[in-house]
C-alpha positions as CSV (number, residue, x, y, z in Angstrom):
1,M,89.8,57.2,-47.7
2,T,86.4,57.3,-46.3
3,T,84.0,60.4,-45.0
4,H,81.5,60.5,-43.1
5,R,79.0,63.7,-42.1
6,I,78.3,64.1,-38.7
7,A,75.7,66.1,-37.1
8,L,77.1,68.3,-34.4
9,I,74.8,69.4,-31.7
10,P,76.4,70.8,-28.6
11,G,73.4,71.9,-26.7
12,D,73.5,73.2,-23.3
13,G,75.7,73.5,-20.9
14,I,78.9,70.9,-20.1
15,G,77.6,70.1,-24.0
16,R,79.4,72.7,-25.4
17,E,82.9,71.6,-23.7
18,V,82.9,68.1,-24.2
19,L,81.8,68.1,-27.7
20,P,85.4,69.5,-29.1
21,A,86.7,66.8,-27.1
22,A,85.0,64.4,-28.6
23,R,85.6,66.0,-32.2
24,A,89.0,66.4,-31.8
25,V,89.7,62.5,-30.3
26,L,87.5,61.5,-33.7
27,D,89.7,63.4,-36.2
28,A,93.1,62.3,-35.0
29,V,92.1,58.5,-34.7
30,G,90.5,58.7,-37.8
31,A,93.3,60.3,-39.2
32,R,94.9,57.1,-38.3
33,H,92.4,54.9,-39.6
34,G,92.1,56.5,-43.2
35,V,88.8,58.0,-42.0
36,R,87.8,61.6,-42.4
37,F,85.2,63.4,-40.8
38,G,82.8,66.3,-42.5
39,Y,80.8,68.7,-39.4
40,D,77.7,70.7,-39.4
41,E,76.7,72.3,-36.2
42,F,73.5,73.1,-34.9
43,D,72.7,75.5,-32.3
44,W,69.5,73.6,-31.3
45,S,69.2,74.4,-27.2
46,C,67.3,75.5,-24.2
47,A,69.0,78.9,-25.0
48,R,67.7,78.3,-28.9
49,Y,64.1,77.9,-26.9
50,L,64.3,80.9,-24.9
51,D,65.1,83.2,-27.9
52,Q,63.1,81.6,-30.7
53,G,60.6,79.6,-28.5
54,A,61.5,76.2,-30.2
55,M,64.2,74.0,-29.3
56,M,65.0,73.2,-33.1
57,P,63.5,74.3,-36.5
58,A,60.1,73.0,-37.9
59,D,62.2,71.2,-40.2
60,G,65.0,70.1,-37.7
61,L,64.6,66.6,-38.5
62,D,64.9,67.3,-42.5
63,R,68.2,69.3,-41.9
64,V,69.7,66.0,-39.9
65,R,68.2,63.0,-42.1
66,G,71.0,63.0,-44.5
67,H,73.5,62.8,-42.1
68,D,75.7,59.8,-41.0
69,A,75.3,60.2,-37.4
70,I,74.4,63.2,-34.4
71,L,76.8,63.5,-31.8
72,L,75.2,65.3,-29.3
73,G,76.5,67.4,-26.3
74,A,73.4,67.5,-23.5
75,V,70.5,69.4,-23.5
76,G,68.9,71.6,-20.4
77,E,69.0,74.6,-18.5
78,P,67.2,76.1,-15.4
79,G,64.6,77.8,-16.7
80,V,63.5,75.8,-18.9
81,P,61.4,72.8,-18.0
82,D,62.9,69.2,-18.4
83,H,59.7,68.1,-20.1
84,V,60.2,70.9,-22.6
85,S,63.8,70.5,-23.9
86,L,63.0,66.6,-24.0
87,W,60.0,66.9,-26.2
88,G,61.2,69.5,-27.9
89,L,64.6,67.9,-29.0
90,L,65.6,64.2,-27.7
91,I,62.6,62.4,-28.1
92,P,61.5,63.8,-31.7
93,L,64.8,63.0,-33.1
94,R,64.3,59.4,-31.4
95,R,61.0,58.7,-32.6
96,G,61.5,60.6,-36.0
97,F,64.3,58.4,-36.9
98,A,63.1,55.2,-35.8
99,Q,66.3,55.2,-33.2
100,Y,64.7,52.3,-30.9
101,V,67.4,50.6,-29.1
102,N,69.0,52.6,-26.2
103,L,72.3,51.4,-25.7
104,R,74.2,52.2,-22.4
105,P,77.9,50.1,-22.0
106,I,78.4,50.3,-18.3
107,R,82.2,49.4,-16.9
108,V,84.3,49.9,-14.2
109,F,87.5,50.6,-15.4
110,E,91.1,49.8,-13.7
111,G,92.2,52.5,-12.0
112,L,88.9,53.9,-11.3
113,D,87.5,53.0,-7.9
114,S,83.5,51.9,-8.6
115,P,81.7,53.4,-5.1
116,L,81.1,50.0,-4.2
117,R,83.3,48.2,-2.0
118,G,84.2,45.1,-3.3
119,A,82.6,45.8,-6.9
120,G,84.7,43.8,-8.8
121,T,84.7,43.3,-12.2
122,V,82.0,45.0,-14.0
123,D,80.8,44.9,-17.3
124,L,77.5,45.2,-18.7
125,V,75.0,46.8,-21.6
126,V,71.6,48.1,-20.6
127,V,69.4,47.9,-24.0
128,R,66.3,50.0,-23.4
129,E,63.3,50.4,-25.4
130,N,63.5,53.8,-26.5
131,V,60.2,55.3,-28.4
132,E,57.1,53.7,-27.0
133,G,56.7,51.8,-23.0
134,E,56.0,54.3,-20.3
135,Y,57.0,57.5,-22.6
136,S,54.4,57.5,-24.7
137,E,52.2,60.6,-25.9
138,I,48.8,58.8,-24.9
139,G,47.1,60.9,-21.8
140,G,46.2,64.8,-20.8
141,R,45.2,66.2,-17.9
142,L,41.7,67.3,-17.1
143,N,39.8,70.0,-14.5
144,R,43.5,71.8,-14.3
145,G,43.2,73.9,-11.1
146,F,40.4,72.2,-9.7
147,P,40.1,69.8,-6.5
148,T,38.9,67.0,-9.3
149,E,42.2,67.6,-11.7
150,M,43.4,64.7,-12.5
151,A,46.5,63.3,-14.7
152,V,46.5,59.9,-17.3
153,Q,49.4,58.4,-18.8
154,E,48.8,55.6,-20.8
155,A,51.8,52.7,-21.5
156,V,52.3,51.6,-24.9
157,F,54.0,48.0,-25.6
158,T,53.6,46.4,-28.9
159,R,54.6,43.3,-29.9
160,A,56.5,45.1,-33.2
161,G,58.2,47.5,-30.2
162,V,59.2,45.2,-28.4
163,T,60.6,42.0,-30.0
164,R,62.4,44.1,-32.1
165,V,64.2,45.3,-29.1
166,L,64.6,41.8,-28.1
167,D,66.3,40.8,-30.9
168,Y,68.8,43.4,-31.0
169,A,69.3,42.8,-27.3
170,F,69.4,38.8,-27.4
171,E,71.9,39.0,-30.3
172,L,73.9,41.2,-28.6
173,A,74.3,38.6,-25.1
174,A,75.2,35.9,-27.4
175,R,77.9,37.8,-29.1
176,R,78.9,38.3,-25.5
177,R,79.0,36.5,-22.8
178,G,75.7,34.6,-23.4
179,R,73.9,36.0,-20.7
180,L,70.4,37.9,-20.6
181,T,68.5,39.7,-18.0
182,S,64.8,41.3,-18.3
183,A,63.5,43.6,-16.5
184,T,60.1,43.6,-15.5
185,K,57.1,44.1,-13.0
186,S,54.8,41.8,-14.2
187,N,53.8,41.1,-10.5
188,G,52.2,44.6,-10.0
189,I,51.6,45.8,-13.3
190,V,48.5,43.8,-14.5
191,H,48.7,44.4,-18.3
192,T,52.1,45.1,-19.9
193,L,54.1,43.5,-18.1
194,P,53.2,39.9,-18.2
195,F,52.7,40.8,-22.4
196,W,56.0,41.7,-22.2
197,D,57.4,38.6,-19.9
198,E,55.6,36.4,-22.7
199,L,57.2,38.2,-25.6
200,V,60.9,37.8,-23.7
201,T,59.8,33.7,-22.9
202,E,58.9,33.3,-27.0
203,W,61.5,35.1,-28.2
204,A,64.2,33.6,-26.0
205,A,63.2,30.6,-27.3
206,R,65.1,31.6,-30.5
207,Y,68.5,31.9,-29.3
208,P,69.0,28.1,-27.9
209,D,73.0,29.4,-27.0
210,V,71.6,32.3,-24.6
211,G,70.8,31.7,-20.8
212,W,68.8,34.1,-19.4
213,D,66.2,35.0,-16.8
214,S,63.7,37.7,-15.6
215,E,63.9,40.2,-12.4
216,H,61.3,42.1,-11.1
217,I,62.8,45.6,-11.6
218,D,63.1,46.7,-7.7
219,A,64.6,43.5,-6.7
220,L,66.8,43.5,-9.9
221,C,68.0,47.2,-9.3
222,A,69.2,45.5,-5.5
223,K,71.1,43.2,-6.9
224,M,72.7,45.8,-9.8
225,V,74.1,47.2,-6.6
226,L,74.9,43.8,-5.1
227,E,76.3,41.5,-7.5
228,P,76.7,44.1,-10.4
229,G,79.6,41.9,-11.6
230,R,76.9,38.9,-12.4
231,F,74.9,41.1,-15.0
232,D,75.5,40.9,-18.8
233,V,73.2,42.2,-20.6
234,I,70.1,43.4,-19.3
235,V,67.0,44.6,-21.3
236,G,64.0,46.9,-20.2
237,S,61.2,48.8,-21.4
238,N,61.5,52.6,-21.7
239,L,60.9,53.7,-18.2
240,F,63.3,50.5,-16.5
241,G,65.9,51.0,-19.2
242,D,66.1,54.5,-17.9
243,I,66.5,54.1,-14.6
244,L,68.9,51.0,-14.7
245,S,71.0,52.3,-16.8
246,D,72.1,55.0,-14.5
247,L,71.7,53.2,-11.8
248,A,74.6,51.1,-13.6
249,A,76.5,54.5,-14.6
250,A,76.7,55.2,-10.8
251,V,78.3,51.6,-9.8
252,A,80.6,52.1,-12.6
253,G,81.7,55.2,-10.9
254,G,79.5,57.9,-11.9
255,I,78.1,59.2,-14.8
256,G,80.3,61.6,-16.3
257,I,82.0,58.7,-18.0
258,A,78.2,57.0,-19.1
259,P,78.0,57.3,-23.1
260,A,74.7,56.4,-24.6
261,A,73.4,55.4,-28.5
262,N,70.0,55.6,-29.9
263,L,70.2,53.5,-32.2
264,N,68.2,52.6,-35.8
265,P,70.0,49.2,-36.2
266,E,68.2,48.8,-39.7
267,R,70.4,52.5,-40.6
268,E,67.7,53.5,-42.6
269,F,68.3,57.1,-40.4
270,P,71.1,58.6,-38.9
271,S,71.6,57.2,-34.9
272,M,72.6,59.5,-32.0
273,F,75.1,59.8,-29.6
274,E,75.0,61.2,-26.3
275,P,76.6,61.4,-22.8
276,V,74.3,60.4,-20.1
277,H,75.5,63.1,-17.9
278,G,73.0,66.3,-18.6
279,S,74.0,69.6,-19.1
280,A,75.6,70.1,-15.5
281,P,75.0,74.2,-15.3
282,D,76.8,74.3,-11.8
283,I,80.3,73.3,-13.5
284,A,79.3,74.8,-17.1
285,G,82.4,77.2,-18.0
286,K,84.4,76.2,-15.3
287,G,86.6,73.8,-17.8
288,V,86.4,71.0,-15.6
289,A,83.7,68.8,-17.3
290,N,84.4,65.2,-17.6
291,P,84.7,64.5,-21.2
292,I,85.1,60.7,-20.9
293,G,81.5,59.7,-21.7
294,A,81.6,61.9,-24.6
295,I,84.8,60.7,-26.2
296,W,83.0,57.0,-25.4
297,C,80.4,58.3,-27.5
298,A,82.2,58.9,-30.1
299,A,84.0,55.5,-30.1
300,M,79.9,53.8,-29.8
301,M,79.6,56.2,-33.3
302,L,82.5,54.7,-35.1
303,D,81.7,51.0,-34.3
304,H,78.4,51.8,-36.0
305,L,80.1,53.4,-38.7
306,G,82.1,50.2,-39.5
307,H,85.1,51.4,-38.0
308,P,85.2,48.7,-34.7
309,E,89.2,48.5,-34.7
310,A,89.2,52.5,-34.2
311,A,86.6,52.8,-31.9
312,A,88.5,50.0,-29.5
313,E,92.0,52.1,-30.1
314,V,89.7,54.6,-28.5
315,E,88.1,52.9,-25.7
316,G,91.3,51.2,-25.0
317,A,92.8,54.7,-24.7
318,I,90.6,55.5,-22.1
319,A,91.1,52.5,-20.2
320,T,95.0,52.6,-20.5
321,L,94.9,56.6,-19.4
322,L,92.4,55.2,-16.5
323,A,94.8,53.0,-15.3
324,A,98.1,55.0,-15.3
325,G,96.7,57.6,-13.3
326,G,96.6,59.9,-15.8
327,P,94.3,63.4,-15.5
328,R,90.7,63.1,-14.6
329,T,88.8,65.5,-13.2
330,P,86.9,67.0,-10.0
331,D,84.1,64.4,-10.5
332,L,86.6,61.7,-10.4
333,G,88.3,62.6,-7.6
334,G,91.6,64.8,-9.8
335,T,92.4,68.1,-10.2
336,G,92.7,68.2,-13.9
337,T,90.6,69.4,-16.5
338,T,88.5,68.7,-19.9
339,V,91.5,70.0,-21.7
340,S,94.4,68.5,-19.5
341,F,92.3,64.7,-20.2
342,T,91.7,65.7,-23.7
343,R,95.5,66.5,-24.4
344,A,96.6,63.3,-22.6
345,L,94.3,61.2,-24.1
346,L,95.0,62.5,-27.7
347,E,98.7,61.8,-26.9
348,L,97.8,58.0,-27.2
349,V,95.6,58.1,-30.4
350,S,97.3,60.5,-32.3
């Protein structure tokens, strides 16, 4: 029996509702595959910020450093600015644990229509650089409140930071359908994106079996809507990957089903898995939150921890349940609840 220690951060809003669903699925499939999970739950959240003035304690990273993985529900609450919650919890975890790959698989499941008519088969992965790029901390504000007020934000692209995410993306493409698309905007951004393009070209030579192309981000967004089935692996900077992954999730049927993994590929630190949907305060507490994103995150975590068969079983159960017309939550056009979907899924994996 293999045992893994998981740090649970339910967070805010529907995060507290979908994480128990993911945990129940993990325990059920784990029992069938000889995997046991131990959990430590942390109250790090906007509620904690409002009560104690910090999203997490000063020694938060040390408290979870020894865990095998982190499973997070959602972060965000009205009354707490988004930059406070992001920079107080998610970004310290991502950067403190060198989770430099943000991985977002996108799939249109049978039985779940894409909002796009005739979208066809959509099965792609967005690989987002996760710790530098446009989301650097370099910059500041000057002359606040005066007519000359200004803000400066510096984008940071390093050879080491770009090439390590390119390694991951090209290797992933080689294991999939052998096609990679790089998101750029080198016709308008004169320094960082030409540098990105040069590194993509240089690194592509190391992967001769992977076909690749480069698309400007604006055209790429349009093509993802018009021809989503043409893409396999898309790699982009922190900002571009963020935008593309949410767009792709909408193409696939909604962000309620979309998972994300913040990976430290070298496994020197714990990786973190979180659904894309956010805290959704408008439906929090109503019992109708879609648990698919969190459950799919659990499957990604299983794969990362070395249990690909168990991971495939969970993802296959999601596909089977949707194809069979099983319960689905209101965001997918149904009348099901978080609990009813989870119970139906547990019947398939128990």
